[in-house]
Backbone as ProteinMPNN parsed JSONL, in Angstrom:
{"seq_chain_A": "MQNRLEFTSSNLMGSIQNNSASMSTIKDADFAAEAADLAKNQILVQSGTSMLAQANSLSQNVLTLIR", "coords_chain_A": {"N_chain_A": [[-19.532, 32.664, 38.5], [-21.712, 30.854, 38.583], [-22.712, 30.431, 36.228], [-19.902, 28.915, 34.799], [-18.922, 26.608, 35.642], [-21.43, 25.62, 35.214], [-21.207, 25.668, 32.986], [-18.571, 23.865, 33.083], [-20.021, 21.528, 34.025], [-21.508, 20.373, 32.194], [-19.681, 20.198, 30.262], [-17.945, 17.857, 31.082], [-19.859, 15.57, 31.205], [-21.24, 15.565, 29.053], [-18.733, 14.525, 27.945], [-18.554, 12.448, 28.957], [-20.199, 10.36, 28.598], [-19.894, 10.914, 26.145], [-17.417, 8.718, 26.018], [-19.05, 6.368, 26.751], [-20.417, 6.101, 23.957], [-18.635, 5.793, 23.077], [-16.221, 3.011, 24.946], [-18.615, 1.496, 23.851], [-18.924, 0.311, 21.935], [-16.314, -0.741, 21.138], [-16.67, -2.884, 22.834], [-18.65, -4.192, 21.321], [-17.102, -4.64, 18.783], [-15.474, -6.205, 19.708], [-17.126, -8.168, 20.789], [-17.732, -9.497, 18.132], [-15.537, -10.345, 16.822], [-14.537, -12.124, 19.066], [-16.866, -14.035, 18.417], [-17.297, -15.365, 15.636], [-14.05, -16.506, 15.851], [-14.973, -18.372, 18.066], [-16.674, -19.973, 15.221], [-14.901, -20.313, 14.089], [-13.313, -21.819, 15.713], [-15.272, -24.219, 16.258], [-15.467, -25.505, 13.692], [-13.344, -26.411, 12.947], [-13.142, -28.143, 15.178], [-15.133, -30.353, 14.701], [-14.729, -30.936, 11.994], [-12.163, -31.577, 12.492], [-12.997, -34.339, 14.566], [-14.861, -35.775, 12.711], [-12.722, -36.246, 11.223], [-11.418, -38.977, 12.403], [-12.426, -40.393, 13.419], [-12.705, -41.173, 10.684], [-9.659, -42.312, 10.431], [-10.783, -44.197, 11.794], [-12.327, -46.096, 11.705], [-11.93, -46.403, 9.463], [-9.399, -47.966, 9.943], [-10.097, -50.4, 11.201], [-11.858, -51.387, 9.215], [-10.229, -52.81, 7.679], [-8.404, -54.577, 10.106], [-10.844, -55.685, 9.469], [-11.108, -57.354, 7.522], [-8.214, -58.677, 7.526], [-8.578, -60.671, 8.766]], "CA_chain_A": [[-19.017, 31.799, 38.375], [-21.818, 29.585, 38.197], [-22.437, 29.601, 34.24], [-18.43, 28.244, 33.963], [-19.615, 25.549, 36.84], [-22.642, 24.828, 34.138], [-20.75, 24.623, 31.71], [-17.182, 22.088, 32.957], [-20.318, 20.58, 34.648], [-22.232, 20.188, 30.647], [-18.371, 19.343, 28.669], [-18.323, 16.689, 32.134], [-21.116, 15.053, 31.069], [-20.88, 14.752, 27.532], [-17.927, 13.269, 27.689], [-18.784, 10.715, 29.857], [-21.797, 9.84, 27.573], [-19.428, 10.111, 24.844], [-16.719, 7.535, 25.75], [-19.732, 5.279, 26.476], [-20.332, 4.576, 23.482], [-16.952, 4.617, 22.756], [-16.942, 2.098, 25.074], [-19.725, -0.191, 23.827], [-18.651, 0.669, 19.851], [-15.367, -1.186, 21.458], [-16.663, -4.166, 23.16], [-19.411, -4.944, 20.525], [-16.182, -5.229, 18.189], [-14.413, -7.644, 21.154], [-17.951, -9.244, 20.38], [-18.586, -9.981, 17.601], [-14.367, -10.96, 16.992], [-14.4, -13.487, 19.642], [-18.318, -14.499, 17.505], [-15.683, -15.304, 14.419], [-13.097, -16.805, 16.692], [-15.243, -19.05, 18.169], [-17.184, -20.322, 14.421], [-13.483, -20.897, 12.935], [-12.16, -23.873, 16.651], [-15.554, -25.226, 15.965], [-15.369, -25.844, 12.707], [-12.274, -26.769, 13.523], [-13.008, -29.454, 16.19], [-15.573, -30.812, 14.483], [-13.647, -31.272, 11.386], [-10.755, -33.422, 13.357], [-13.558, -34.857, 14.971], [-15.237, -36.425, 11.601], [-11.157, -36.548, 10.679], [-10.721, -39.191, 13.55], [-13.211, -41.288, 13.093], [-12.381, -41.875, 10.14], [-9.261, -43.143, 10.474], [-11.191, -45.327, 13.236], [-13.372, -46.853, 10.734], [-10.462, -47.383, 8.614], [-8.142, -49.149, 10.416], [-11.276, -51.615, 11.655], [-11.829, -52.553, 7.806], [-7.991, -53.2, 7.636], [-8.634, -55.834, 10.703], [-12.128, -57.08, 8.941], [-9.991, -57.903, 6.265], [-6.971, -59.643, 7.298], [-9.213, -61.657, 9.761]], "C_chain_A": [[-19.413, 30.634, 38.408], [-22.235, 29.093, 37.195], [-21.119, 28.964, 34.742], [-19.22, 26.7, 34.83], [-20.415, 25.298, 35.673], [-21.967, 24.157, 33.475], [-19.793, 23.598, 31.727], [-18.415, 21.638, 33.84], [-21.267, 19.691, 32.715], [-20.952, 19.745, 30.061], [-18.601, 18.019, 29.739], [-18.871, 15.515, 31.055], [-21.67, 14.698, 29.66], [-19.724, 14.033, 27.158], [-18.212, 12.018, 28.626], [-20.115, 10.178, 28.848], [-21.32, 9.981, 25.973], [-18.083, 9.097, 24.832], [-17.553, 6.003, 26.184], [-20.019, 4.886, 25.857], [-19.516, 4.422, 22.807], [-17.079, 3.072, 22.71], [-17.693, 0.66, 24.256], [-19.515, -0.418, 22.154], [-17.9, -0.915, 20.249], [-15.814, -2.691, 21.551], [-17.99, -4.85, 21.963], [-18.477, -5.371, 18.642], [-15.636, -6.268, 18.703], [-15.331, -8.491, 20.193], [-17.925, -10.183, 18.943], [-16.683, -10.51, 16.905], [-14.243, -12.064, 16.977], [-16.012, -14.544, 19.039], [-17.311, -15.068, 16.671], [-15.354, -16.129, 15.164], [-13.597, -18.351, 16.958], [-16.465, -20.683, 16.757], [-16.386, -21.102, 14.248], [-13.944, -22.19, 14.428], [-14.423, -24.134, 16.614], [-16.23, -25.806, 15.205], [-14.319, -26.949, 13.096], [-12.625, -28.219, 14.494], [-14.107, -30.208, 15.553], [-14.813, -31.9, 13.093], [-12.617, -32.703, 12.195], [-11.94, -34.293, 14.558], [-13.886, -35.704, 13.793], [-13.711, -37.304, 11.682], [-10.711, -38.587, 11.12], [-11.592, -40.292, 13.791], [-13.288, -42.018, 11.755], [-11.598, -42.403, 9.337], [-9.006, -44.448, 11.565], [-11.951, -46.048, 12.353], [-11.925, -47.792, 9.592], [-9.783, -48.566, 8.965], [-9.091, -50.914, 11.465], [-11.792, -51.82, 10.51], [-10.71, -52.939, 7.697], [-8.625, -54.695, 9.113], [-9.555, -56.586, 10.718], [-10.949, -57.216, 8.214], [-8.378, -58.555, 6.122], [-7.813, -60.848, 8.132], [-9.597, -63.171, 9.138]], "O_chain_A": [[-18.731, 29.611, 38.359], [-22.3, 27.892, 36.934], [-21.548, 28.039, 35.432], [-20.037, 25.961, 34.281], [-19.818, 24.491, 34.961], [-21.853, 22.955, 33.239], [-19.79, 22.657, 30.934], [-17.879, 21.152, 34.836], [-21.402, 18.491, 32.478], [-21.08, 18.814, 29.266], [-19.374, 17.143, 29.35], [-18.217, 14.798, 30.298], [-22.371, 13.745, 29.319], [-19.655, 13.153, 26.3], [-17.916, 10.824, 28.675], [-20.695, 9.126, 29.115], [-21.862, 9.529, 24.965], [-17.689, 8.685, 23.741], [-17.064, 4.88, 26.068], [-20.235, 3.676, 25.931], [-19.311, 3.474, 22.048], [-17.459, 2.252, 21.874], [-17.436, -0.539, 24.145], [-20.0, -1.291, 21.434], [-18.418, -1.989, 19.945], [-15.521, -3.558, 20.728], [-18.112, -6.073, 21.906], [-18.928, -6.027, 17.703], [-15.341, -7.249, 18.02], [-14.952, -9.203, 19.263], [-18.097, -11.4, 18.875], [-16.946, -11.519, 16.25], [-14.025, -12.892, 16.093], [-16.076, -15.736, 19.342], [-16.257, -15.246, 17.281], [-16.304, -16.859, 15.45], [-13.069, -19.338, 16.446], [-16.842, -21.797, 17.121], [-16.588, -22.315, 14.189], [-14.671, -23.168, 14.259], [-14.589, -24.203, 17.832], [-17.238, -26.467, 15.452], [-14.535, -28.103, 13.467], [-12.127, -29.298, 14.172], [-13.998, -31.281, 16.145], [-14.492, -33.088, 13.138], [-12.5, -33.922, 12.322], [-11.36, -34.894, 15.463], [-13.064, -36.619, 13.738], [-13.521, -38.471, 12.024], [-9.992, -39.31, 10.429], [-11.173, -41.159, 14.558], [-13.767, -43.142, 11.611], [-11.851, -42.856, 8.221], [-8.088, -45.164, 11.966], [-12.049, -47.136, 12.922], [-11.415, -48.862, 9.261], [-9.654, -49.691, 8.481], [-8.704, -51.932, 12.04], [-12.516, -52.805, 10.656], [-10.81, -54.161, 7.584], [-9.252, -55.678, 8.718], [-9.668, -57.638, 11.347], [-9.822, -57.113, 8.697], [-7.664, -58.808, 5.151], [-7.45, -62.008, 7.936], [-10.109, -64.025, 9.861]]}, "name": "protein", "num_of_chains": 1, "seq": "MQNRLEFTSSNLMGSIQNNSASMSTIKDADFAAEAADLAKNQILVQSGTSMLAQANSLSQNVLTLIR"}
């Protein structure tokens, strides 16, 4: 009976360790994907800001030419 309990306990501990390792892998993969999405979105924001600045500059130049 004691050996059976020890065997079951050992198997459960192994399962817990395997689950922990799997969860770590899943979290790391999600972190990498989120980091890539963040970088992409930052580039989009920067390019949008640059485009707005250029559009604002063009309208100012047109107003200067009209005066």
